[in-house]
N, C-alpha and C positions, 0 to 999 in steps of 0.2 A: 881645473883647480882641484876639482873629484878629484882626477885621476892621481897626481900628488898623494891622495891624504886614503888612496886610499892602497900606495906604493907602500906608502908610513906603516898606515898597520898591520898588512904582512910583516917589514923586519920584526916589528919590536914582538910583534905573537907569537913566533916562538920563546923567543930572550925572556917574555910574562912568564910564560909555559914552565918552562924552564926554573925560573926564577921561588915560580911557586912550590915543583915537585923537592927543592932545596930544601923550603921552610916544614914540610909537611915526614923529613925524615925522624922518625923516630930512631934515636939515640941514643934511649934508655932500655938497660937488662929489664930481662924479665923473672920472673918468678917461675923458677925453673927447676928446682929440687927440691931432693924431696925427703921427709924424715916420717922414716914408720916403728913400731914396736909394738910389743905390750906389756900388762902389766899385768903379774904372777903375786899367787903367797911362798911364800921357803920352801913351802911344798909343790911345788912346778903348778899349783891349779889354775885357772886363767882368776883373775874378777870378772865374776858375773854379772852384769849391770842390765839399764837400759838403756839408751837415748833416745832422746836427748833428758838433760838431768841425772844424768848416768854422772858424766866425769868429766873434766877438761882437762889438755896436755898446752900446762902454757910458755910459752917463749917470750926471750926481751935477746938482740939482736943489743949486746957492746955499741956503747957508744948512741943508747937508746932508752932512755927512761918508761915507756911505752911500751909496754907488757901487751903481746897478744895471744888469744883464748882459739883455740877448735876442737871440737867436742870430738870423743873417742867414742869406737864401735861399743855394742850388747856385748861381745866375749871379751873384751878387754883388750882388742888392738888397739893402735890409734897408725893413723897416715891426712899424710899430708903431704903433696903434690904441685903449692905454688909457693915457695920460702925463696928467698932472695939467698943466693950466697952469703956465708959470715959465719962469723964466732957469737954461739947464743948459749944464755944463761938457759935449761927445760928441768919441769915440773912437771907431774900431775898435780890431778888436785880438784877442789871441786869432790867428790868423790866417800864414799861409807866407808872409809881407810885411815890410817894416821898417816901425818903427814912427811914426805919423802925428803930424803939429802936431794939437793940441785945436782941433776949434771951440767960439767959446760966442755964446752966442746963447739965445732965446723962442721956446720950443715955446708958436704959439698959431693953432689952427684947425690946418688941417695945414701941417707946416716940410719946405724939402724941404731937404736934406744932401748934397750926392755928396761921393767924396776921392779923390784922385789916390792910389794907392800900389804900390813898386814890388816884385810876388815873386820871394819867392826863386831859381825859375829859372822857368822858361818853355819848355813843351811845343809841339814840332811832329808831329803822329803817324799818319800814315796803316795804316786797318788797315781788310784785307778777306775773306776766305773765299777759302780755298784745297782746296779739294774739303771735305776732313770739315776740314781746319785751317784756326783761325785765326791770319792771318800780320798782326802788326802794325809798322812798321818807323817810326821814331822817330828825335829828334833832340833836346839840350839844352841849353839855354842861359841859362851861372850866372848874377843882378849880378851886381855887385861889391860883393864887402865878406859873402857869405852862408855859408853854413858848408857846410863840406864835404859834399857830396852821398854819400849813404848807400846810397842802391838805388832800383830802376824795378820798378814792377808791374806791369805788363797783365791786367786785370782784364776778368771776360766777364758781366754774367744773362743771362740765358731773358726773354724780352720784360721785363720792369721797367732802364726808360731812368735811374733811377736811380742807378742802380750804380755801388759806388768803395768804398773799406774799411771801412766796412757794413752795402755788401749786391753780393752775387754769391756766384756760385754755383758760379768758377773764377779759376784766379790764377795766375804762374807767379813767382817772383821773380831778375829781374837782381840780385845784391851786386858792388856800384862801391865799398866804403869804400876798400877796396887798391889802385886806380885812380886816379892823378894828374888832379885838374878839368879838364886843360888837354886832357889824353888826350878826358877825357867830353864835354868844349865842340865837339871839332872830332872826333868818333865820330858816325856812319848806325849805332844798332843795330837788330836783326833781332832782336822774342824769336815764337812759336811755344807753341799750345796746341794744342795732336798729335787726330783724328784723336774731335774732341767736340762739331763739329758737326753737324745733324741735318736731314734736306729734310723741309721749311714750317716747321723756325725761323724768329722772329724773335730776334734779341740785339743785346744792348750793353754795348760794350766804350772803355775809356778807357786812357790809361797814367798814371799815377800817378808825382808822384817823388817822395820824402824828402833835405834839402839838411839839418845837423846843425842845431837851432832846441830852444829848449827846452820848448815845449810839443809838438813830435814833429811841427807838421802835415804837408801833402804836398801839392803842384803835382797838377792836374790841368790833362789837355788834355780836348778836348770831347769827352762822347760819341757814339758816333756806330754808327748803327744796319747789322745786317748781317740782309737779308733769306738765306735761304738758299731754294732756290730748291726 
């Protein structure tokens, strides 16, 4: 009797294994399509920001009520290689720039979309080492219709080029909430972090400016490298 039971198990086992393999086959498509591009102003300058909390790209697939968001990059570019093929509405959002028109297109293979944006403010800054002091001279130009300029921040980090509000070792705040935007736009400001720099250290610094907006996003100057001999 035991012999017959053993033979029955041997005969039925391959069928059982094959059945399990059939159930394990994943027939769902994988998200292999890529969306990439950048955000630039009308003069071709990239949106300089920081991430996270810089800007997002929002995509909404046709037939789906649920948007999907992913973060952009500090240099104003964006890249996502895990998207299902389909027709999408695409728009940059939650950044320090005015709303832009939504683009509707098919995402298939590698799809590139570039957006022209208008930042709330532009900052031109020169940041240098002055002995042991870090000195920044900068101007602020506000776009028409942007919110009241609230403050400016000089930010610096040792060794880390990703300096920003999220990553800095030292900062100084200039409160501009009580100054008219007209005066701000015609003034060259100088801010300083005193007795901070050390010999042999590389620093990275930039200026961030906040104009009133619903997301509390800052506009940034380009990161500058300061090497102290």
